[in-house]
mmCIF file of the N, C-alpha and C atoms, coordinates in Angstrom:
data_MODEL
# 
_entry.id   MODEL 
# 
loop_
_atom_site.group_PDB 
_atom_site.id 
_atom_site.type_symbol 
_atom_site.label_atom_id 
_atom_site.label_alt_id 
_atom_site.label_comp_id 
_atom_site.label_asym_id 
_atom_site.label_entity_id 
_atom_site.label_seq_id 
_atom_site.pdbx_PDB_ins_code 
_atom_site.Cartn_x 
_atom_site.Cartn_y 
_atom_site.Cartn_z 
_atom_site.occupancy 
_atom_site.B_iso_or_equiv 
_atom_site.pdbx_formal_charge 
_atom_site.auth_seq_id 
_atom_site.auth_comp_id 
_atom_site.auth_asym_id 
_atom_site.auth_atom_id 
_atom_site.pdbx_PDB_model_num 
ATOM 1   N N  . MET A 1 1  ? 82.900  131.672 68.024 1.00 0.00 ? 1  MET A N  1 
ATOM 2   C CA . MET A 1 1  ? 81.700  133.421 68.337 1.00 0.00 ? 1  MET A CA 1 
ATOM 3   C C  . MET A 1 1  ? 81.300  132.066 69.514 1.00 0.00 ? 1  MET A C  1 
ATOM 4   N N  . PHE A 1 2  ? 80.884  133.268 70.193 1.00 0.00 ? 2  PHE A N  1 
ATOM 5   C CA . PHE A 1 2  ? 79.867  133.270 71.668 1.00 0.00 ? 2  PHE A CA 1 
ATOM 6   C C  . PHE A 1 2  ? 78.974  133.971 71.681 1.00 0.00 ? 2  PHE A C  1 
ATOM 7   N N  . THR A 1 3  ? 77.267  133.605 71.764 1.00 0.00 ? 3  THR A N  1 
ATOM 8   C CA . THR A 1 3  ? 76.341  134.049 71.779 1.00 0.00 ? 3  THR A CA 1 
ATOM 9   C C  . THR A 1 3  ? 75.786  134.015 73.707 1.00 0.00 ? 3  THR A C  1 
ATOM 10  N N  . PRO A 1 4  ? 75.854  134.579 74.524 1.00 0.00 ? 4  PRO A N  1 
ATOM 11  C CA . PRO A 1 4  ? 75.503  134.761 75.475 1.00 0.00 ? 4  PRO A CA 1 
ATOM 12  C C  . PRO A 1 4  ? 74.223  134.490 75.781 1.00 0.00 ? 4  PRO A C  1 
ATOM 13  N N  . ALA A 1 5  ? 73.923  133.221 76.599 1.00 0.00 ? 5  ALA A N  1 
ATOM 14  C CA . ALA A 1 5  ? 72.719  132.746 76.666 1.00 0.00 ? 5  ALA A CA 1 
ATOM 15  C C  . ALA A 1 5  ? 71.594  133.725 77.443 1.00 0.00 ? 5  ALA A C  1 
ATOM 16  N N  . ASP A 1 6  ? 70.079  133.510 77.493 1.00 0.00 ? 6  ASP A N  1 
ATOM 17  C CA . ASP A 1 6  ? 69.046  134.214 78.142 1.00 0.00 ? 6  ASP A CA 1 
ATOM 18  C C  . ASP A 1 6  ? 69.589  133.955 79.540 1.00 0.00 ? 6  ASP A C  1 
ATOM 19  N N  . PRO A 1 7  ? 69.749  134.556 80.327 1.00 0.00 ? 7  PRO A N  1 
ATOM 20  C CA . PRO A 1 7  ? 70.025  134.657 82.168 1.00 0.00 ? 7  PRO A CA 1 
ATOM 21  C C  . PRO A 1 7  ? 69.188  133.830 82.530 1.00 0.00 ? 7  PRO A C  1 
ATOM 22  N N  . SER A 1 8  ? 67.862  133.523 82.479 1.00 0.00 ? 8  SER A N  1 
ATOM 23  C CA . SER A 1 8  ? 66.891  132.965 83.134 1.00 0.00 ? 8  SER A CA 1 
ATOM 24  C C  . SER A 1 8  ? 67.627  130.977 82.442 1.00 0.00 ? 8  SER A C  1 
ATOM 25  N N  . VAL A 1 9  ? 68.289  131.014 81.604 1.00 0.00 ? 9  VAL A N  1 
ATOM 26  C CA . VAL A 1 9  ? 68.956  129.710 81.360 1.00 0.00 ? 9  VAL A CA 1 
ATOM 27  C C  . VAL A 1 9  ? 70.091  129.565 81.588 1.00 0.00 ? 9  VAL A C  1 
ATOM 28  N N  . VAL A 1 10 ? 70.381  128.266 82.967 1.00 0.00 ? 10 VAL A N  1 
ATOM 29  C CA . VAL A 1 10 ? 71.622  127.856 83.150 1.00 0.00 ? 10 VAL A CA 1 
ATOM 30  C C  . VAL A 1 10 ? 72.289  127.235 81.643 1.00 0.00 ? 10 VAL A C  1 
ATOM 31  N N  . ASP A 1 11 ? 73.302  127.546 81.282 1.00 0.00 ? 11 ASP A N  1 
ATOM 32  C CA . ASP A 1 11 ? 73.976  127.265 80.363 1.00 0.00 ? 11 ASP A CA 1 
ATOM 33  C C  . ASP A 1 11 ? 75.873  126.571 80.839 1.00 0.00 ? 11 ASP A C  1 
ATOM 34  N N  . GLU A 1 12 ? 75.458  125.647 81.310 1.00 0.00 ? 12 GLU A N  1 
ATOM 35  C CA . GLU A 1 12 ? 76.675  125.566 81.815 1.00 0.00 ? 12 GLU A CA 1 
ATOM 36  C C  . GLU A 1 12 ? 77.717  125.261 81.136 1.00 0.00 ? 12 GLU A C  1 
ATOM 37  N N  . ARG A 1 13 ? 79.472  126.426 81.331 1.00 0.00 ? 13 ARG A N  1 
ATOM 38  C CA . ARG A 1 13 ? 80.748  125.939 80.722 1.00 0.00 ? 13 ARG A CA 1 
ATOM 39  C C  . ARG A 1 13 ? 81.710  126.233 81.728 1.00 0.00 ? 13 ARG A C  1 
ATOM 40  N N  . CYS A 1 14 ? 82.462  125.832 81.287 1.00 0.00 ? 14 CYS A N  1 
ATOM 41  C CA . CYS A 1 14 ? 83.926  125.664 81.521 1.00 0.00 ? 14 CYS A CA 1 
ATOM 42  C C  . CYS A 1 14 ? 84.654  127.271 81.794 1.00 0.00 ? 14 CYS A C  1 
ATOM 43  N N  . MET A 1 15 ? 85.645  128.309 82.122 1.00 0.00 ? 15 MET A N  1 
ATOM 44  C CA . MET A 1 15 ? 86.286  129.021 82.208 1.00 0.00 ? 15 MET A CA 1 
ATOM 45  C C  . MET A 1 15 ? 87.571  129.064 82.550 1.00 0.00 ? 15 MET A C  1 
ATOM 46  N N  . ILE A 1 16 ? 88.214  129.486 81.414 1.00 0.00 ? 16 ILE A N  1 
ATOM 47  C CA . ILE A 1 16 ? 89.752  129.913 81.603 1.00 0.00 ? 16 ILE A CA 1 
ATOM 48  C C  . ILE A 1 16 ? 90.017  130.822 81.198 1.00 0.00 ? 16 ILE A C  1 
ATOM 49  N N  . VAL A 1 17 ? 90.501  131.654 82.493 1.00 0.00 ? 17 VAL A N  1 
ATOM 50  C CA . VAL A 1 17 ? 91.092  132.968 82.744 1.00 0.00 ? 17 VAL A CA 1 
ATOM 51  C C  . VAL A 1 17 ? 93.197  133.212 82.586 1.00 0.00 ? 17 VAL A C  1 
ATOM 52  N N  . GLU A 1 18 ? 92.883  133.110 81.298 1.00 0.00 ? 18 GLU A N  1 
ATOM 53  C CA . GLU A 1 18 ? 94.894  133.587 81.391 1.00 0.00 ? 18 GLU A CA 1 
ATOM 54  C C  . GLU A 1 18 ? 95.344  135.008 81.586 1.00 0.00 ? 18 GLU A C  1 
ATOM 55  N N  . VAL A 1 19 ? 96.659  135.319 82.346 1.00 0.00 ? 19 VAL A N  1 
ATOM 56  C CA . VAL A 1 19 ? 96.863  136.066 82.953 1.00 0.00 ? 19 VAL A CA 1 
ATOM 57  C C  . VAL A 1 19 ? 98.504  136.012 82.151 1.00 0.00 ? 19 VAL A C  1 
ATOM 58  N N  . ASN A 1 20 ? 99.057  137.288 81.687 1.00 0.00 ? 20 ASN A N  1 
ATOM 59  C CA . ASN A 1 20 ? 100.252 137.072 81.343 1.00 0.00 ? 20 ASN A CA 1 
ATOM 60  C C  . ASN A 1 20 ? 100.767 138.358 81.819 1.00 0.00 ? 20 ASN A C  1 
ATOM 61  N N  . ASP A 1 21 ? 101.866 137.566 82.720 1.00 0.00 ? 21 ASP A N  1 
ATOM 62  C CA . ASP A 1 21 ? 102.392 138.563 84.217 1.00 0.00 ? 21 ASP A CA 1 
ATOM 63  C C  . ASP A 1 21 ? 104.529 139.114 83.261 1.00 0.00 ? 21 ASP A C  1 
ATOM 64  N N  . GLY A 1 22 ? 104.507 139.758 82.381 1.00 0.00 ? 22 GLY A N  1 
ATOM 65  C CA . GLY A 1 22 ? 105.852 140.004 81.691 1.00 0.00 ? 22 GLY A CA 1 
ATOM 66  C C  . GLY A 1 22 ? 106.329 138.095 81.001 1.00 0.00 ? 22 GLY A C  1 
ATOM 67  N N  . ASP A 1 23 ? 107.305 137.632 81.952 1.00 0.00 ? 23 ASP A N  1 
ATOM 68  C CA . ASP A 1 23 ? 107.973 136.175 81.545 1.00 0.00 ? 23 ASP A CA 1 
ATOM 69  C C  . ASP A 1 23 ? 107.473 134.922 82.036 1.00 0.00 ? 23 ASP A C  1 
ATOM 70  N N  . TYR A 1 24 ? 105.706 134.841 82.323 1.00 0.00 ? 24 TYR A N  1 
ATOM 71  C CA . TYR A 1 24 ? 104.940 134.286 83.265 1.00 0.00 ? 24 TYR A CA 1 
ATOM 72  C C  . TYR A 1 24 ? 103.691 134.039 82.591 1.00 0.00 ? 24 TYR A C  1 
ATOM 73  N N  . THR A 1 25 ? 103.069 133.046 82.818 1.00 0.00 ? 25 THR A N  1 
ATOM 74  C CA . THR A 1 25 ? 101.670 132.922 82.322 1.00 0.00 ? 25 THR A CA 1 
ATOM 75  C C  . THR A 1 25 ? 101.404 132.093 83.414 1.00 0.00 ? 25 THR A C  1 
ATOM 76  N N  . THR A 1 26 ? 99.762  132.355 83.827 1.00 0.00 ? 26 THR A N  1 
ATOM 77  C CA . THR A 1 26 ? 99.090  131.764 85.025 1.00 0.00 ? 26 THR A CA 1 
ATOM 78  C C  . THR A 1 26 ? 97.824  132.048 84.443 1.00 0.00 ? 26 THR A C  1 
ATOM 79  N N  . LYS A 1 27 ? 97.082  130.363 84.492 1.00 0.00 ? 27 LYS A N  1 
ATOM 80  C CA . LYS A 1 27 ? 95.990  130.243 84.090 1.00 0.00 ? 27 LYS A CA 1 
ATOM 81  C C  . LYS A 1 27 ? 94.895  129.781 85.114 1.00 0.00 ? 27 LYS A C  1 
ATOM 82  N N  . PHE A 1 28 ? 93.754  130.244 85.587 1.00 0.00 ? 28 PHE A N  1 
ATOM 83  C CA . PHE A 1 28 ? 92.745  129.843 86.259 1.00 0.00 ? 28 PHE A CA 1 
ATOM 84  C C  . PHE A 1 28 ? 91.683  129.604 85.598 1.00 0.00 ? 28 PHE A C  1 
ATOM 85  N N  . VAL A 1 29 ? 91.432  128.008 86.342 1.00 0.00 ? 29 VAL A N  1 
ATOM 86  C CA . VAL A 1 29 ? 90.902  127.326 85.527 1.00 0.00 ? 29 VAL A CA 1 
ATOM 87  C C  . VAL A 1 29 ? 89.041  126.730 86.051 1.00 0.00 ? 29 VAL A C  1 
ATOM 88  N N  . PHE A 1 30 ? 88.040  127.274 86.088 1.00 0.00 ? 30 PHE A N  1 
ATOM 89  C CA . PHE A 1 30 ? 87.146  127.180 86.763 1.00 0.00 ? 30 PHE A CA 1 
ATOM 90  C C  . PHE A 1 30 ? 85.840  126.032 86.023 1.00 0.00 ? 30 PHE A C  1 
ATOM 91  N N  . LYS A 1 31 ? 86.177  124.799 86.657 1.00 0.00 ? 31 LYS A N  1 
ATOM 92  C CA . LYS A 1 31 ? 85.479  123.318 85.875 1.00 0.00 ? 31 LYS A CA 1 
ATOM 93  C C  . LYS A 1 31 ? 84.127  123.646 85.432 1.00 0.00 ? 31 LYS A C  1 
ATOM 94  N N  . ARG A 1 32 ? 83.112  124.303 86.100 1.00 0.00 ? 32 ARG A N  1 
ATOM 95  C CA . ARG A 1 32 ? 81.554  124.292 85.663 1.00 0.00 ? 32 ARG A CA 1 
ATOM 96  C C  . ARG A 1 32 ? 81.162  125.669 86.226 1.00 0.00 ? 32 ARG A C  1 
ATOM 97  N N  . GLY A 1 33 ? 80.414  126.280 85.541 1.00 0.00 ? 33 GLY A N  1 
ATOM 98  C CA . GLY A 1 33 ? 79.757  127.544 86.115 1.00 0.00 ? 33 GLY A CA 1 
ATOM 99  C C  . GLY A 1 33 ? 79.079  128.175 84.418 1.00 0.00 ? 33 GLY A C  1 
ATOM 100 N N  . PHE A 1 34 ? 78.482  129.484 84.491 1.00 0.00 ? 34 PHE A N  1 
ATOM 101 C CA . PHE A 1 34 ? 77.683  129.404 83.910 1.00 0.00 ? 34 PHE A CA 1 
ATOM 102 C C  . PHE A 1 34 ? 77.341  131.344 83.930 1.00 0.00 ? 34 PHE A C  1 
ATOM 103 N N  . GLN A 1 35 ? 77.102  131.798 82.863 1.00 0.00 ? 35 GLN A N  1 
ATOM 104 C CA . GLN A 1 35 ? 76.998  133.238 83.376 1.00 0.00 ? 35 GLN A CA 1 
ATOM 105 C C  . GLN A 1 35 ? 75.866  133.650 83.662 1.00 0.00 ? 35 GLN A C  1 
ATOM 106 N N  . ALA A 1 36 ? 75.633  134.477 84.134 1.00 0.00 ? 36 ALA A N  1 
ATOM 107 C CA . ALA A 1 36 ? 75.076  135.208 85.514 1.00 0.00 ? 36 ALA A CA 1 
ATOM 108 C C  . ALA A 1 36 ? 74.736  136.607 85.538 1.00 0.00 ? 36 ALA A C  1 
ATOM 109 N N  . GLU A 1 37 ? 74.647  137.020 84.516 1.00 0.00 ? 37 GLU A N  1 
ATOM 110 C CA . GLU A 1 37 ? 74.652  138.564 84.393 1.00 0.00 ? 37 GLU A CA 1 
ATOM 111 C C  . GLU A 1 37 ? 74.335  138.909 82.769 1.00 0.00 ? 37 GLU A C  1 
ATOM 112 N N  . ASN A 1 38 ? 73.451  139.917 82.918 1.00 0.00 ? 38 ASN A N  1 
ATOM 113 C CA . ASN A 1 38 ? 73.922  140.446 80.959 1.00 0.00 ? 38 ASN A CA 1 
ATOM 114 C C  . ASN A 1 38 ? 74.775  141.411 80.974 1.00 0.00 ? 38 ASN A C  1 
ATOM 115 N N  . LEU A 1 39 ? 75.266  140.821 79.603 1.00 0.00 ? 39 LEU A N  1 
ATOM 116 C CA . LEU A 1 39 ? 76.703  141.918 79.626 1.00 0.00 ? 39 LEU A CA 1 
ATOM 117 C C  . LEU A 1 39 ? 76.271  143.299 79.088 1.00 0.00 ? 39 LEU A C  1 
ATOM 118 N N  . SER A 1 40 ? 77.891  144.368 79.042 1.00 0.00 ? 40 SER A N  1 
ATOM 119 C CA . SER A 1 40 ? 77.217  145.788 79.163 1.00 0.00 ? 40 SER A CA 1 
ATOM 120 C C  . SER A 1 40 ? 78.088  145.926 78.328 1.00 0.00 ? 40 SER A C  1 
ATOM 121 N N  . ALA A 1 41 ? 79.022  146.827 77.364 1.00 0.00 ? 41 ALA A N  1 
ATOM 122 C CA . ALA A 1 41 ? 80.102  147.480 76.491 1.00 0.00 ? 41 ALA A CA 1 
ATOM 123 C C  . ALA A 1 41 ? 80.144  148.365 76.158 1.00 0.00 ? 41 ALA A C  1 
ATOM 124 N N  . ARG A 1 42 ? 81.188  149.199 76.615 1.00 0.00 ? 42 ARG A N  1 
ATOM 125 C CA . ARG A 1 42 ? 81.240  150.426 75.835 1.00 0.00 ? 42 ARG A CA 1 
ATOM 126 C C  . ARG A 1 42 ? 82.822  150.454 74.254 1.00 0.00 ? 42 ARG A C  1 
ATOM 127 N N  . PHE A 1 43 ? 82.248  150.247 73.882 1.00 0.00 ? 43 PHE A N  1 
ATOM 128 C CA . PHE A 1 43 ? 84.038  150.642 72.584 1.00 0.00 ? 43 PHE A CA 1 
ATOM 129 C C  . PHE A 1 43 ? 84.506  151.859 72.160 1.00 0.00 ? 43 PHE A C  1 
ATOM 130 N N  . SER A 1 44 ? 85.528  152.277 72.206 1.00 0.00 ? 44 SER A N  1 
ATOM 131 C CA . SER A 1 44 ? 85.942  153.315 71.622 1.00 0.00 ? 44 SER A CA 1 
ATOM 132 C C  . SER A 1 44 ? 87.319  153.108 71.084 1.00 0.00 ? 44 SER A C  1 
ATOM 133 N N  . ARG A 1 45 ? 87.509  154.181 69.821 1.00 0.00 ? 45 ARG A N  1 
ATOM 134 C CA . ARG A 1 45 ? 88.823  153.813 69.304 1.00 0.00 ? 45 ARG A CA 1 
ATOM 135 C C  . ARG A 1 45 ? 90.330  154.151 70.112 1.00 0.00 ? 45 ARG A C  1 
ATOM 136 N N  . THR A 1 46 ? 89.580  155.289 71.357 1.00 0.00 ? 46 THR A N  1 
ATOM 137 C CA . THR A 1 46 ? 91.131  155.624 71.630 1.00 0.00 ? 46 THR A CA 1 
ATOM 138 C C  . THR A 1 46 ? 91.159  154.595 73.159 1.00 0.00 ? 46 THR A C  1 
ATOM 139 N N  . ASP A 1 47 ? 90.254  153.825 73.904 1.00 0.00 ? 47 ASP A N  1 
ATOM 140 C CA . ASP A 1 47 ? 90.464  153.446 74.740 1.00 0.00 ? 47 ASP A CA 1 
ATOM 141 C C  . ASP A 1 47 ? 90.240  151.931 74.999 1.00 0.00 ? 47 ASP A C  1 
ATOM 142 N N  . PRO A 1 48 ? 90.650  151.456 75.801 1.00 0.00 ? 48 PRO A N  1 
ATOM 143 C CA . PRO A 1 48 ? 90.467  149.243 75.671 1.00 0.00 ? 48 PRO A CA 1 
ATOM 144 C C  . PRO A 1 48 ? 89.288  149.350 76.401 1.00 0.00 ? 48 PRO A C  1 
ATOM 145 N N  . ALA A 1 49 ? 89.087  148.192 75.411 1.00 0.00 ? 49 ALA A N  1 
ATOM 146 C CA . ALA A 1 49 ? 87.691  147.895 75.316 1.00 0.00 ? 49 ALA A CA 1 
ATOM 147 C C  . ALA A 1 49 ? 87.752  146.894 76.580 1.00 0.00 ? 49 ALA A C  1 
ATOM 148 N N  . LEU A 1 50 ? 86.585  147.244 77.425 1.00 0.00 ? 50 LEU A N  1 
ATOM 149 C CA . LEU A 1 50 ? 86.172  146.032 78.318 1.00 0.00 ? 50 LEU A CA 1 
ATOM 150 C C  . LEU A 1 50 ? 84.973  145.501 78.599 1.00 0.00 ? 50 LEU A C  1 
ATOM 151 N N  . LEU A 1 51 ? 85.307  144.523 79.102 1.00 0.00 ? 51 LEU A N  1 
ATOM 152 C CA . LEU A 1 51 ? 83.964  143.343 78.718 1.00 0.00 ? 51 LEU A CA 1 
ATOM 153 C C  . LEU A 1 51 ? 83.860  142.351 79.518 1.00 0.00 ? 51 LEU A C  1 
ATOM 154 N N  . PRO A 1 52 ? 82.942  143.235 80.440 1.00 0.00 ? 52 PRO A N  1 
ATOM 155 C CA . PRO A 1 52 ? 82.228  143.059 82.164 1.00 0.00 ? 52 PRO A CA 1 
ATOM 156 C C  . PRO A 1 52 ? 81.863  141.208 81.431 1.00 0.00 ? 52 PRO A C  1 
ATOM 157 N N  . VAL A 1 53 ? 82.024  140.427 82.713 1.00 0.00 ? 53 VAL A N  1 
ATOM 158 C CA . VAL A 1 53 ? 81.381  139.537 82.325 1.00 0.00 ? 53 VAL A CA 1 
ATOM 159 C C  . VAL A 1 53 ? 80.756  138.531 83.189 1.00 0.00 ? 53 VAL A C  1 
ATOM 160 N N  . GLY A 1 54 ? 79.576  138.149 84.333 1.00 0.00 ? 54 GLY A N  1 
ATOM 161 C CA . GLY A 1 54 ? 79.350  137.249 85.351 1.00 0.00 ? 54 GLY A CA 1 
ATOM 162 C C  . GLY A 1 54 ? 79.480  135.909 85.288 1.00 0.00 ? 54 GLY A C  1 
ATOM 163 N N  . PHE A 1 55 ? 80.174  135.549 85.815 1.00 0.00 ? 55 PHE A N  1 
ATOM 164 C CA . PHE A 1 55 ? 79.905  133.829 85.879 1.00 0.00 ? 55 PHE A CA 1 
ATOM 165 C C  . PHE A 1 55 ? 80.132  133.182 87.494 1.00 0.00 ? 55 PHE A C  1 
ATOM 166 N N  . ARG A 1 56 ? 79.042  132.747 88.140 1.00 0.00 ? 56 ARG A N  1 
ATOM 167 C CA . ARG A 1 56 ? 79.005  131.615 88.993 1.00 0.00 ? 56 ARG A CA 1 
ATOM 168 C C  . ARG A 1 56 ? 79.436  130.567 88.829 1.00 0.00 ? 56 ARG A C  1 
ATOM 169 N N  . ILE A 1 57 ? 80.633  130.107 89.664 1.00 0.00 ? 57 ILE A N  1 
ATOM 170 C CA . ILE A 1 57 ? 80.992  128.850 89.864 1.00 0.00 ? 57 ILE A CA 1 
ATOM 171 C C  . ILE A 1 57 ? 80.131  127.843 90.212 1.00 0.00 ? 57 ILE A C  1 
ATOM 172 N N  . LEU A 1 58 ? 79.674  126.493 89.514 1.00 0.00 ? 58 LEU A N  1 
ATOM 173 C CA . LEU A 1 58 ? 78.857  125.352 90.071 1.00 0.00 ? 58 LEU A CA 1 
ATOM 174 C C  . LEU A 1 58 ? 80.165  124.987 90.844 1.00 0.00 ? 58 LEU A C  1 
ATOM 175 N N  . ALA A 1 59 ? 79.927  123.988 91.823 1.00 0.00 ? 59 ALA A N  1 
ATOM 176 C CA . ALA A 1 59 ? 80.312  122.704 92.364 1.00 0.00 ? 59 ALA A CA 1 
ATOM 177 C C  . ALA A 1 59 ? 80.553  121.996 91.723 1.00 0.00 ? 59 ALA A C  1 
ATOM 178 N N  . PRO A 1 60 ? 82.115  120.782 91.639 1.00 0.00 ? 60 PRO A N  1 
ATOM 179 C CA . PRO A 1 60 ? 82.200  120.041 90.477 1.00 0.00 ? 60 PRO A CA 1 
ATOM 180 C C  . PRO A 1 60 ? 81.136  118.843 91.392 1.00 0.00 ? 60 PRO A C  1 
ATOM 181 N N  . ASP A 1 61 ? 80.798  118.077 90.160 1.00 0.00 ? 61 ASP A N  1 
ATOM 182 C CA . ASP A 1 61 ? 79.921  116.393 90.678 1.00 0.00 ? 61 ASP A CA 1 
ATOM 183 C C  . ASP A 1 61 ? 80.750  115.773 91.420 1.00 0.00 ? 61 ASP A C  1 
ATOM 184 N N  . ASP A 1 62 ? 82.048  115.557 91.363 1.00 0.00 ? 62 ASP A N  1 
ATOM 185 C CA . ASP A 1 62 ? 82.811  114.980 91.438 1.00 0.00 ? 62 ASP A CA 1 
ATOM 186 C C  . ASP A 1 62 ? 83.310  115.103 93.511 1.00 0.00 ? 62 ASP A C  1 
ATOM 187 N N  . GLY A 1 63 ? 83.116  115.907 93.522 1.00 0.00 ? 63 GLY A N  1 
ATOM 188 C CA . GLY A 1 63 ? 83.484  116.069 94.880 1.00 0.00 ? 63 GLY A CA 1 
ATOM 189 C C  . GLY A 1 63 ? 84.888  117.254 94.781 1.00 0.00 ? 63 GLY A C  1 
ATOM 190 N N  . SER A 1 64 ? 85.608  117.031 93.374 1.00 0.00 ? 64 SER A N  1 
ATOM 191 C CA . SER A 1 64 ? 87.125  117.963 93.770 1.00 0.00 ? 64 SER A CA 1 
ATOM 192 C C  . SER A 1 64 ? 86.724  119.450 93.923 1.00 0.00 ? 64 SER A C  1 
ATOM 193 N N  . ARG A 1 65 ? 87.497  120.106 94.102 1.00 0.00 ? 65 ARG A N  1 
ATOM 194 C CA . ARG A 1 65 ? 87.665  121.893 93.998 1.00 0.00 ? 65 ARG A CA 1 
ATOM 195 C C  . ARG A 1 65 ? 86.918  122.136 92.657 1.00 0.00 ? 65 ARG A C  1 
ATOM 196 N N  . SER A 1 66 ? 87.067  123.511 93.471 1.00 0.00 ? 66 SER A N  1 
ATOM 197 C CA . SER A 1 66 ? 85.914  124.150 92.029 1.00 0.00 ? 66 SER A CA 1 
ATOM 198 C C  . SER A 1 66 ? 86.291  124.145 91.099 1.00 0.00 ? 66 SER A C  1 
ATOM 199 N N  . TYR A 1 67 ? 87.877  124.953 91.115 1.00 0.00 ? 67 TYR A N  1 
ATOM 200 C CA . TYR A 1 67 ? 89.362  125.148 90.361 1.00 0.00 ? 67 TYR A CA 1 
ATOM 201 C C  . TYR A 1 67 ? 90.156  125.054 90.411 1.00 0.00 ? 67 TYR A C  1 
ATOM 202 N N  . TYR A 1 68 ? 91.640  125.372 89.800 1.00 0.00 ? 68 TYR A N  1 
ATOM 203 C CA . TYR A 1 68 ? 92.754  124.946 90.093 1.00 0.00 ? 68 TYR A CA 1 
ATOM 204 C C  . TYR A 1 68 ? 93.651  126.136 89.494 1.00 0.00 ? 68 TYR A C  1 
ATOM 205 N N  . ILE A 1 69 ? 94.878  126.421 89.685 1.00 0.00 ? 69 ILE A N  1 
ATOM 206 C CA . ILE A 1 69 ? 95.781  127.007 89.195 1.00 0.00 ? 69 ILE A CA 1 
ATOM 207 C C  . ILE A 1 69 ? 96.989  126.766 88.360 1.00 0.00 ? 69 ILE A C  1 
ATOM 208 N N  . LEU A 1 70 ? 97.451  127.177 87.240 1.00 0.00 ? 70 LEU A N  1 
ATOM 209 C CA . LEU A 1 70 ? 98.322  126.536 86.440 1.00 0.00 ? 70 LEU A CA 1 
ATOM 210 C C  . LEU A 1 70 ? 99.401  127.471 86.437 1.00 0.00 ? 70 LEU A C  1 
ATOM 211 N N  . SER A 1 71 ? 100.573 127.482 86.555 1.00 0.00 ? 71 SER A N  1 
ATOM 212 C CA . SER A 1 71 ? 101.228 128.751 86.228 1.00 0.00 ? 71 SER A CA 1 
ATOM 213 C C  . SER A 1 71 ? 102.653 128.041 85.744 1.00 0.00 ? 71 SER A C  1 
ATOM 214 N N  . ASP A 1 72 ? 103.428 128.382 84.815 1.00 0.00 ? 72 ASP A N  1 
ATOM 215 C CA . ASP A 1 72 ? 105.203 128.830 84.651 1.00 0.00 ? 72 ASP A CA 1 
ATOM 216 C C  . ASP A 1 72 ? 105.871 129.288 85.797 1.00 0.00 ? 72 ASP A C  1 
ATOM 217 N N  . ASN A 1 73 ? 105.324 129.783 86.398 1.00 0.00 ? 73 ASN A N  1 
ATOM 218 C CA . ASN A 1 73 ? 105.999 130.853 87.183 1.00 0.00 ? 73 ASN A CA 1 
ATOM 219 C C  . ASN A 1 73 ? 106.303 130.268 88.466 1.00 0.00 ? 73 ASN A C  1 
ATOM 220 N N  . PRO A 1 74 ? 107.771 130.081 88.972 1.00 0.00 ? 74 PRO A N  1 
ATOM 221 C CA . PRO A 1 74 ? 108.038 128.999 90.061 1.00 0.00 ? 74 PRO A CA 1 
ATOM 222 C C  . PRO A 1 74 ? 107.445 129.708 91.088 1.00 0.00 ? 74 PRO A C  1 
ATOM 223 N N  . ALA A 1 75 ? 106.948 131.100 91.947 1.00 0.00 ? 75 ALA A N  1 
ATOM 224 C CA . ALA A 1 75 ? 106.656 131.408 92.517 1.00 0.00 ? 75 ALA A CA 1 
ATOM 225 C C  . ALA A 1 75 ? 105.298 129.696 93.358 1.00 0.00 ? 75 ALA A C  1 
ATOM 226 N N  . TYR A 1 76 ? 104.554 129.663 92.023 1.00 0.00 ? 76 TYR A N  1 
ATOM 227 C CA . TYR A 1 76 ? 103.599 128.761 92.119 1.00 0.00 ? 76 TYR A CA 1 
ATOM 228 C C  . TYR A 1 76 ? 104.026 127.158 92.378 1.00 0.00 ? 76 TYR A C  1 
ATOM 229 N N  . ASP A 1 77 ? 104.506 126.650 93.855 1.00 0.00 ? 77 ASP A N  1 
ATOM 230 C CA . ASP A 1 77 ? 104.720 125.598 94.047 1.00 0.00 ? 77 ASP A CA 1 
ATOM 231 C C  . ASP A 1 77 ? 103.556 124.701 94.143 1.00 0.00 ? 77 ASP A C  1 
ATOM 232 N N  . SER A 1 78 ? 103.583 123.487 94.368 1.00 0.00 ? 78 SER A N  1 
ATOM 233 C CA . SER A 1 78 ? 102.333 122.928 94.991 1.00 0.00 ? 78 SER A CA 1 
ATOM 234 C C  . SER A 1 78 ? 101.878 123.444 96.246 1.00 0.00 ? 78 SER A C  1 
ATOM 235 N N  . GLY A 1 79 ? 102.856 123.920 96.894 1.00 0.00 ? 79 GLY A N  1 
ATOM 236 C CA . GLY A 1 79 ? 102.447 124.558 98.613 1.00 0.00 ? 79 GLY A CA 1 
ATOM 237 C C  . GLY A 1 79 ? 101.570 125.357 98.320 1.00 0.00 ? 79 GLY A C  1 
ATOM 238 N N  . VAL A 1 80 ? 101.669 126.535 97.461 1.00 0.00 ? 80 VAL A N  1 
ATOM 239 C CA . VAL A 1 80 ? 101.286 128.122 97.438 1.00 0.00 ? 80 VAL A CA 1 
ATOM 240 C C  . VAL A 1 80 ? 100.203 127.539 96.693 1.00 0.00 ? 80 VAL A C  1 
ATOM 241 N N  . ALA A 1 81 ? 100.229 126.862 95.566 1.00 0.00 ? 81 ALA A N  1 
ATOM 242 C CA . ALA A 1 81 ? 98.267  126.639 94.619 1.00 0.00 ? 81 ALA A CA 1 
ATOM 243 C C  . ALA A 1 81 ? 97.680  126.408 94.655 1.00 0.00 ? 81 ALA A C  1 
ATOM 244 N N  . GLY A 1 82 ? 98.058  125.334 95.928 1.00 0.00 ? 82 GLY A N  1 
ATOM 245 C CA . GLY A 1 82 ? 97.500  123.637 95.840 1.00 0.00 ? 82 GLY A CA 1 
ATOM 246 C C  . GLY A 1 82 ? 96.226  124.152 97.340 1.00 0.00 ? 82 GLY A C  1 
ATOM 247 N N  . SER A 1 83 ? 96.640  125.656 98.099 1.00 0.00 ? 83 SER A N  1 
ATOM 248 C CA . SER A 1 83 ? 95.805  125.772 99.026 1.00 0.00 ? 83 SER A CA 1 
ATOM 249 C C  . SER A 1 83 ? 94.817  126.196 99.029 1.00 0.00 ? 83 SER A C  1 
# 
């Protein structure tokens, strides 16, 4: 269960977005961030549910990159995903 924090509070989180594209799975890993906007959603029995989330990325404390990509797709070699 996730209860969004009040927008005035910086509630730091990690966010992982997983995308399934046919035979491959790609994950975008954002190490540090926070919810930046209020959520607003409409639900219908016949339409897909969309849940827009405002998420702001914070710079890592250790000077590393703010995100990285994990994938089992061979197109993501170290030269592509690391740039």
